[in-house]
NUKE-187767 format. One record per residue: residue number from 1; residue in one letter; x, y, z of N, C-alpha, C in turn. Coordinates in steps of 0.1 Angstrom, whole numbers, plus 2048, in hexadecimal, padded with zeros to 3 digits. Layout:
REM NUKE-187767
   pos   code   npx   npy   npz   capx   capy   capz   cpx   cpy   cpz
   NUM      a     X     Y     Z      X      Y      Z     X     Y     Z
...
***
This chain:
REM NUKE-187767
   pos   code   npx   npy   npz   capx   capy   capz   cpx   cpy   cpz
     1      m   52C   678   949    529    68A    952   534   68D   95B
     2      n   539   697   959    549    699    960   549   6AD   962
     3      y   540   6AF   96E    541    6BB    971   54E   6BE   97C
     4      f   555   6B4   97E    562    6B9    983   56C   6AE   979
     5      c   579   6BC   974    580    6B3    970   588   6A5   976
     6      d   589   6A3   97E    591    699    987   588   68C   988
     7      v   57B   68D   983    573    683    986   568   681   97E
     8      n   565   66F   977    55A    66D    971   54E   667   978
     9      i   542   66E   97B    536    662    979   532   65F   972
    10      g   52F   651   972    527    647    96A   51A   645   96E
    11      k   515   639   96A    508    632    96D   506   62E   97F
    12      i   501   636   984    4FD    631    98F   4F2   625   996
    13      n   4F5   618   996    4ED    612    99A   4E7   60C   9AC
    14      i   4F0   613   9B3    4E9    613    9C1   4F5   61A   9CA
    15      i   4EA   61E   9D3    4F3    626    9DB   4E9   625   9EA
    16      v   4F0   61A   9F3    4E2    618    9FE   4EC   618   A09
    17      k   4EB   61A   A18    4EA    615    A24   4E5   60D   A29
    18      k   4F0   604   A2F    4ED    5F7    A32   4F0   5F5   A44
    19      q   4E8   5ED   A4B    4EE    5EA    A56   4EF   5DB   A59
    20      e   4FA   5D5   A64    4FB    5C8    A65   4FE   5C4   A72
    21      r   4F6   5C1   A77    4EF    5BE    A84   4FC   5B1   A8B
    22      e   4FD   5AB   A82    509    59C    A85   512   5A0   A7F
    23      e   521   598   A7F    52B    599    A79   52B   599   A6A
    24      f   530   5A4   A65    530    5A9    A55   539   5A6   A54
    25      v   538   596   A46    544    590    A45   53B   58F   A31
    26      f   545   592   A28    540    594    A18   54D   590   A0F
    27      k   54A   58A   A08    559    586    9FF   555   58B   9F3
    28      n   55E   593   9E8    558    596    9DE   563   58D   9D4
    29      e   560   583   9C8    569    57F    9C2   56C   588   9B1
    30      g   564   592   9B2    565    59B    9A7   55D   5A5   9A6
    31      r   561   5AD   9AA    557    5BB    9AB   556   5C0   999
    32      l   547   5C3   998    53F    5BE    98B   53E   5D2   988
    33      v   540   5DD   994    53C    5EC    990   544   5F1   99D
    34      s   54A   5F8   996    553    601    99E   549   60B   9A9
    35      g   54E   60F   9B5    545    617    9C0   54F   619   9CC
    36      f   548   61B   9D5    54B    61B    9E1   547   616   9ED
    37      v   549   60E   9F9    543    60F    A03   54A   616   A10
    38      c   53F   61F   A19    548    62A    A20   53F   622   A30
    39      f   549   620   A3A    544    61F    A47   540   626   A51
    40      i   534   62A   A54    52B    634    A5C   532   62B   A6D
    41      e   531   625   A6D    535    619    A79   53D   60D   A79
    42      g   545   60B   A7A    54F    600    A7B   559   5FF   A7E
    43      d   55A   5F0   A80    568    5EA    A83   56F   5DB   A83
    44      g   575   5DA   A76    57C    5D1    A71   587   5D2   A64
    45      y   584   5CA   A5B    58F    5CC    A50   589   5C7   A45
    46      i   58C   5CC   A3C    590    5C6    A2B   59A   5BB   A29
    47      d   599   5B5   A1D    5A9    5B1    A1A   5A3   5B1   A0C
    48      v   5A8   5B8   A06    5AE    5B8    9F9   5B5   5AF   9EE
    49      v   5B5   5A7   9E5    5B8    5A0    9E0   5C4   5A6   9D8
    50      g   5D0   5A2   9DC    5D9    5AA    9D5   5E4   5B7   9D7
    51      e   5DA   5B9   9E3    5DD    5C4    9EA   5E4   5C6   9FB
    52      g   5DB   5BD   A02    5DB    5BB    A0F   5CF   5BE   A18
    53      r   5D2   5C5   A22    5C5    5C5    A2D   5C7   5D5   A30
    54      y   5B8   5D6   A31    5B8    5E4    A37   5AE   5E9   A43
    55      p   5B4   5F1   A4B    5A7    5EC    A59   5A1   5F3   A54
    56      i   58E   5F2   A5D    587    5FA    A5A   583   5FD   A6A
    57      r   57B   60F   A6C    57B    616    A74   56B   61F   A6E
    58      n   568   625   A7C    55E    62B    A73   566   639   A6C
    59      g   55F   63A   A62    560    645    A57   56A   63F   A4B
    60      t   56D   630   A48    577    629    A3F   572   62B   A33
    61      f   575   631   A2E    56E    62E    A1C   57E   627   A12
    62      i   571   61F   A0D    579    61B    A05   578   617   9F5
    63      s   583   61D   9EE    57A    61A    9E1   57C   60B   9D9
    64      f   574   60A   9CE    575    5FE    9C8   576   5FE   9B8
    65      r   57F   5F7   9B4    580    5F7    9A4   573   5EA   99D
    66      s   572   5EF   992    570    5E1    98A   579   5D5   98A
    67      g   579   5C8   98E    57F    5BF    98E   583   5B9   99B
    68      d   584   5C2   9A7    587    5C4    9B3   583   5B9   9BC
    69      r   58A   5AE   9C2    588    5A3    9CB   58D   5AA   9D7
    70      y   583   5A6   9DD    586    5A5    9F1   57E   5A0   9FB
    71      e   582   5A4   A06    578    59F    A10   573   5A1   A1D
    72      f   56A   5A9   A22    56A    5AE    A2F   567   5A9   A3A
    73      k   569   5AC   A46    566    5A7    A55   564   5B1   A5C
    74      v   55D   5B5   A5F    556    5C1    A68   54F   5BD   A74
    75      a   551   5BF   A82    548    5BD    A90   53A   5C3   A8C
    76      p   52F   5B6   A92    524    5BA    A93   521   5CB   A96
    77      n   515   5CE   A93    50C    5DD    A94   514   5E3   A8B
    78      c   51A   5E2   A80    520    5E9    A75   519   5F1   A6C
    79      s   516   5FA   A67    511    604    A5A   51C   60E   A50
    80      y   515   608   A49    51A    608    A3D   517   60F   A32
    81      i   51A   61A   A26    513    61C    A19   518   616   A10
    82      t   519   610   A06    51A    60A    9FE   513   60D   9EF
    83      s   51C   60D   9E3    519    613    9D8   51F   60C   9CB
    84      e   518   60E   9BD    51C    606    9B6   51A   610   9AC
    85      c   524   614   9A9    523    623    9A0   52F   624   994
    86      e   530   627   989    53B    629    983   546   637   985
    87      i   54C   635   98C    552    63F    994   563   63E   98D
    88      e   567   648   987    575    648    981   57F   653   987
    89      p   584   655   98D    58D    660    98E   59A   660   987
    90      s   59A   669   984    5A5    66C    975   5B6   66F   97D
    91      d   5BB   66A   96F    5CC    668    971   5D1   670   97E
    92      s   5CE   67B   980    5D0    685    988   5C9   684   99B
    93      a   5C1   67C   997    5BB    678    9A6   5B6   66D   9AA
    94      v   5C3   664   9AC    5BF    656    9B4   5BC   65B   9BF
    95      l   5B3   654   9C2    5B0    652    9CF   5B4   645   9D7
    96      p   5BC   645   9E5    5BA    637    9E9   5B5   62F   9E9
    97      r   5B9   624   9ED    5AF    619    9F0   5A4   61D   9FB
    98      t   5AB   621   A05    5A1    623    A10   5A5   630   A1A
    99      l   59C   635   A1C    5A1    647    A24   593   644   A2D
   100      v   594   651   A39    58B    651    A3F   581   65E   A40
   101      c   57B   65C   A3C    572    66A    A3C   56D   673   A45
   102      t   56E   67E   A45    56A    685    A53   55D   685   A53
   103      l   550   688   A61    543    688    A63   53D   68C   A59
   104      s   542   69B   A58    53C    6A0    A4C   53A   699   A40
   105      e   543   695   A3C    544    68B    A30   53D   67F   A30
   106      r   53E   67C   A3B    533    672    A3E   524   673   A3E
   107      e   520   680   A46    511    681    A42   510   688   A34
   108      e   519   68A   A2B    515    691    A1F   515   683   A14
   109      l   519   67C   A14    51A    66B    A15   509   666   A18
   110      l   503   66B   A23    4F4    666    A26   4EE   66A   A20
   111      r   4F1   679   A1D    4E5    67F    A16   4E6   67F   A09
   112      i   4F2   679   A06    4F1    674    9F2   4E8   668   9F0
   113      c   4E6   65D   9FD    4E4    64F    9FD   4D2   654   9FC
   114      e   4D1   65F   A03    4C0    660    A09   4BC   662   9F9
   115      l   4C2   66F   9F2    4BF    678    9E5   4BE   66D   9DC
   116      f   4C6   65F   9DA    4C4    657    9CF   4B9   64F   9D3
   117      l   4B5   64B   9E0    4AB    644    9E4   49D   649   9E3
   118      e   49F   659   9DE    493    65F    9DE   487   65C   9D9
   119      q   48F   652   9CA    487    652    9B9   47F   662   9B6
   120      s   482   669   9B6    47A    676    9B6   481   67C   9A6
   121      e   47B   681   99F    47B    682    98F   48B   688   98A
   122      f   494   68F   996    4A2    695    98F   4AB   68A   99C
   123      c   4A6   684   9A3    4B2    680    9AF   4B9   675   9A9
   124      y   4BA   674   99C    4C3    66E    999   4D3   677   994
   125      l   4CA   682   98A    4D6    68A    98A   4D7   691   993
   126      e   4D2   691   99F    4D9    698    9AB   4E0   694   9B1
   127      t   4E0   685   9B2    4E9    67D    9B8   4F8   67B   9B4
   128      r   4F8   67D   9A6    501    67B    99E   50C   68C   9A0
   129      i   504   697   9A2    50C    6A4    9A3   50E   6A3   9B4
   130      a   506   6A2   9BC    50C    69F    9C9   51A   695   9CC
   131      l   517   687   9C2    526    67D    9C3   530   687   9BC
   132      l   52F   68C   9B5    53B    693    9B0   540   69F   9B6
   133      r   534   6AA   9BC    53D    6B1    9C6   53F   6AC   9CF
   134      f   53A   69C   9D7    541    699    9E0   551   696   9DD
   135      y   550   68E   9D5    562    686    9D0   568   696   9C7
   136      s   562   6A1   9C9    56C    6A9    9C5   572   6B1   9CF
   137      e   56C   6B0   9DC    572    6B5    9E9   575   6AD   9EF
   138      l   571   6A2   9EF    57E    69A    9F2   58B   698   9F0
   139      l   58B   698   9E7    59A    69B    9DA   5A0   6A9   9E4
   140      q   596   6B2   9E0    59C    6BE    9E3   5A4   6BB   9F7
   141      r   59D   6B4   9FC    5A5    6B2    A0B   5AB   6A9   A07
   142      l   5AD   6A1   A04    5BA    696    A02   5C6   6A3   9FC
   143      r   5C7   6A5   9F5    5D1    6B0    9F0   5D4   6B8   9F2
   144      k   5C8   6C0   9FC    5D2    6C9    A0A   5D8   6C0   A12
   145      q   5D0   6B5   A18    5DE    6AF    A20   5E8   6A9   A1D
   146      a   5E8   6A7   A0D    5F6    6A0    A07   5FF   6AC   A03
   147      g   5FF   6BF   A0B    604    6C7    A0D   60C   6C1   A16
   148      d   607   6BB   A25    60D    6B8    A2B   615   6A9   A2B
   149      q   615   6A1   A24    619    69A    A20   629   69B   A27
   150      p   634   692   A27    642    691    A23   648   695   A1A
   151      p   64F   69A   A1A    659    69C    A0A   65B   693   A03
   152      i   65E   68B   A0A    663    67E    A03   655   677   9FA
   153      i   64C   67A   A03    63E    671    9FD   639   67C   9F0
   154      s   63B   683   9F4    634    692    9E7   63D   68D   9DF
   155      g   645   68D   9DD    655    68B    9D4   652   67F   9C7
   156      a   64C   67B   9D4    64D    66A    9CF   63F   66E   9C4
   157      l   631   66D   9CC    62B    672    9C3   627   676   9B7
   158      s   632   67F   9B4    634    68D    9AC   638   689   9A0
   159      y   648   682   9A5    64E    676    99B   646   66E   995
   160      i   63A   661   99A    634    65D    996   62A   660   98E
   161      h   626   66A   98D    61C    673    986   61F   675   97B
   162      k   62C   67D   97B    632    683    96C   63A   676   963
   163      h   63D   66C   969    648    660    962   63B   650   964
   164      y   630   657   968    627    643    96D   628   63D   95A
   165      n   62B   643   94F    62C    63B    942   636   63A   941
   166      e   643   63A   948    653    638    948   655   629   951
   167      n   65E   623   94C    663    615    952   671   614   960
   168      f   66B   620   968    66E    626    971   670   61B   97B
   169      s   67C   61A   987    67E    613    98D   67C   619   99C
   170      l   67B   614   9A7    67C    618    9B2   689   61F   9B8
   171      e   692   61E   9B7    69F    623    9B8   6A1   62E   9B0
   172      d   69A   630   9A4    69A    63C    99D   694   64A   9A3
   173      v   681   641   9AA    679    64D    9B0   684   650   9BD
   174      a   68B   643   9C3    694    648    9D4   69E   657   9CF
   175      a   6A2   652   9C7    6AC    65A    9C2   6A5   665   9BF
   176      f   69E   668   9B5    696    677    9B7   692   67C   9C6
   177      c   68E   674   9D1    688    677    9DA   694   677   9E4
   178      n   6A0   676   9DC    6AC    673    9E6   6AD   66E   9F3
   179      v   6AC   660   9F4    6AD    65A    9FE   6A9   649   9F8
   180      s   6AB   641   A02    6AE    634    A02   6A4   62D   9F8
   181      p   6A8   625   9EE    698    61B    9EC   691   612   9F8
   182      s   698   610   A00    68F    607    A0C   689   612   A17
   183      h   692   61E   A17    68A    629    A1C   67D   62D   A11
   184      l   67C   631   A07    66E    635    9FF   668   62A   A01
   185      r   66B   61D   A00    664    611    9FF   65B   614   A0F
   186      n   65E   612   A17    65B    614    A24   651   61F   A26
   187      s   654   62A   A21    64E    637    A26   645   637   A1E
   188      f   646   632   A0E    63A    635    A04   62F   62E   A07
   189      h   632   61C   A0F    626    618    A0F   61C   61A   A1C
   190      g   628   620   A23    622    626    A35   61A   62F   A35
   191      e   617   638   A27    612    642    A23   605   642   A1F
   192      t   60B   634   A13    5FC    637    A07   5FB   62D   A0B
   193      k   5FE   61F   A11    5F9    60D    A0E   5F9   60C   A02
   194      t   605   60E   9FC    606    609    9EB   617   608   9E6
   195      t   61B   605   9DF    625    607    9DE   627   610   9CF
   196      v   636   611   9D1    639    61C    9C7   634   615   9B2
   197      m   635   608   9B2    633    602    9A6   623   602   9A5
   198      q   61D   5FD   9B3    60B    5FF    9B1   607   606   9AD
   199      y   60E   613   9B5    603    622    9B3   609   625   99F
   200      r   616   622   99A    615    623    98E   60C   619   989
   201      e   60A   60B   98F    601    609    982   5F5   60B   988
   202      t   5EE   611   98D    5DF    618    990   5DC   61E   982
   203      l   5EB   628   987    5E5    634    97B   5E7   62F   971
   204      r   5EF   626   969    5EE    620    95D   5DE   61C   957
   205      i   5DD   614   962    5CB    60F    960   5C4   619   95F
   206      k   5CC   620   963    5BD    633    966   5BA   636   957
   207      r   5C7   639   952    5CE    63C    945   5C7   634   93B
   208      a   5CA   62A   93C    5C6    61E    92F   5B8   61D   930
   209      k   5B1   61E   93E    5A0    61D    93A   59A   62D   932
   210      t   5A3   635   935    5A2    642    92F   59D   644   91E
   211      m   5AC   63C   91D    5B2    63A    90B   5A4   631   906
   212      l   5A2   626   90F    599    619    90B   590   620   906
   213      k   58B   626   913    57C    62D    911   579   638   902
   214      s   587   63E   900    586    64D    8F6   584   640   8E5
   215      g   585   633   8E4    587    62D    8D8   58F   631   8CE
   216      e   598   638   8CE    5A1    640    8C6   5B1   639   8C9
   217      f   5B4   630   8CF    5BF    628    8D2   5C0   61A   8D3
   218      r   5C9   615   8CC    5CA    601    8C7   5CF   5FE   8D6
   219      i   5CB   5F4   8D5    5D3    5F0    8E7   5DF   5F4   8E2
   220      k   5E9   5EE   8D7    5F8    5EC    8D9   5F9   5FD   8DB
   221      e   5F3   605   8D5    5F7    611    8D8   5F9   617   8E8
   222      i   5F0   613   8ED    5E8    617    8F9   5F6   611   903
   223      a   5F6   601   904    603    5FA    90A   612   603   90B
   224      d   613   60A   8F7    61D    60E    8F6   627   618   8FA
   225      s   616   623   8FE    615    630    901   616   62E   913
   226      l   617   623   918    612    624    927   61F   61B   931
   227      g   62D   616   926    637    616    92E   636   605   92A
   228      y   62A   5FD   925    62A    5EE    929   634   5E7   919
   229      c   63B   5E1   924    646    5D6    913   641   5D1   906
   230      d   632   5CB   90C    628    5C8    901   61E   5C7   903
   231      v   615   5C7   8FF    604    5C4    8FC   604   5B8   907
   232      y   608   5AC   908    60A    5A6    90D   609   5A9   91E
   233      h   610   5AF   924    615    5B1    92B   609   5BD   936
   234      f   602   5CA   928    5FC    5CD    92C   5EE   5C8   931
   235      s   5E8   5C4   923    5DB    5BA    926   5E1   5AF   934
   236      k   5EA   5A9   938    5E8    59E    943   5E7   5AE   950
   237      r   5EF   5B7   951    5EC    5C0    95A   5DD   5C9   95B
   238      f   5DB   5CB   94F    5CB    5CF    94E   5C1   5C8   955
   239      k   5C0   5BA   952    5B8    5B2    957   5BB   5AC   966
   240      q   5C8   5AB   96C    5C6    5AA    979   5C2   5B2   982
   241      a   5C3   5C2   97D    5B9    5D0    983   5AE   5CE   980
   242      t   5A7   5C9   973    597    5CF    971   590   5C3   96D
   243      g   598   5B5   96E    58D    5A9    96E   58A   5A4   95E
   244      t   58F   5B4   956    58A    5AA    94B   598   5B1   943
   245      s   59A   5AD   937    59C    5AF    929   5A0   5C0   927
   246      p   5AB   5C5   920    5A6    5D2    91B   59C   5D1   90B
   247      a   59E   5C9   902    597    5C9    8FA   585   5C5   8FF
   248      e   583   5BC   90B    579    5B9    911   575   5C6   918
   249      y   57B   5CE   91B    576    5DA    923   574   5E8   918
   250      a   57C   5E6   912    579    5F2    906   56B   5EE   8FB
   251      q   566   5E1   8F9    557    5DD    8F9   54F   5DE   8FD
   252      a   554   5DD   909    546    5DB    917   543   5EF   915
   253      v   54E   5F6   919    54B    609    918   545   606   908
   254      r   544   602   8FE    543    60A    8F0   530   600   8F1
   255      k   52F   5F8   8F7    51D    5F1    8F9   518   5FF   901
   256      k   51E   605   90B    518    60D    917   50F   619   90E
   257      t   51E   620   903    51D    62B    8FD   512   628   8F2
***
């Protein structure tokens, strides 16, 4: 299902609001399905394996991919919406790991949650459409805000999106932005909470998923087209990001169709 070109919504397992009276501590050693968690009220942090720690406050929206490993620790009396659904933004619509939803966006998520729980004849279809609309409007807001980003960041993002299938270096991106590598490294991480190379890897893995789902490419062809030196390194990076090998991922996708 793809009403908006930047987001694909697949199966929705659950979208539900929860309340935690005691301190909320939760550890996931390998998420099975992508989705999100949005804290309506909360104060704490999440540690994501391989990335680091992100703060949590009212409105924090966290995107998850299959295979993610993480641990929550949030103060008592937090409330949040949690979900399991196949949500995959396109290469041009990579969401940051965390962002802060506006009050109206939180209210819309609560409405979507209620819609899913109605169990009416068309509630599932209506939930998917509402979720697509939510993501589309969220991406539009982020892009509008990106227009206010420092020229260094917007320049770096433009370069990475254009050349993500090439083996460029931090120095190459810094030269394009006309700044030193250390200045770019610090500025980019401060703005995006990730590194230049991690951001490139995110784009590569998303593109690899799309190519694997199509069933039209061999794994070696995908590795070559995305700039990996060989199939071994591609498979290793793919499994680190998703928790499964490219071949296993393709097989699982075929079973669903």
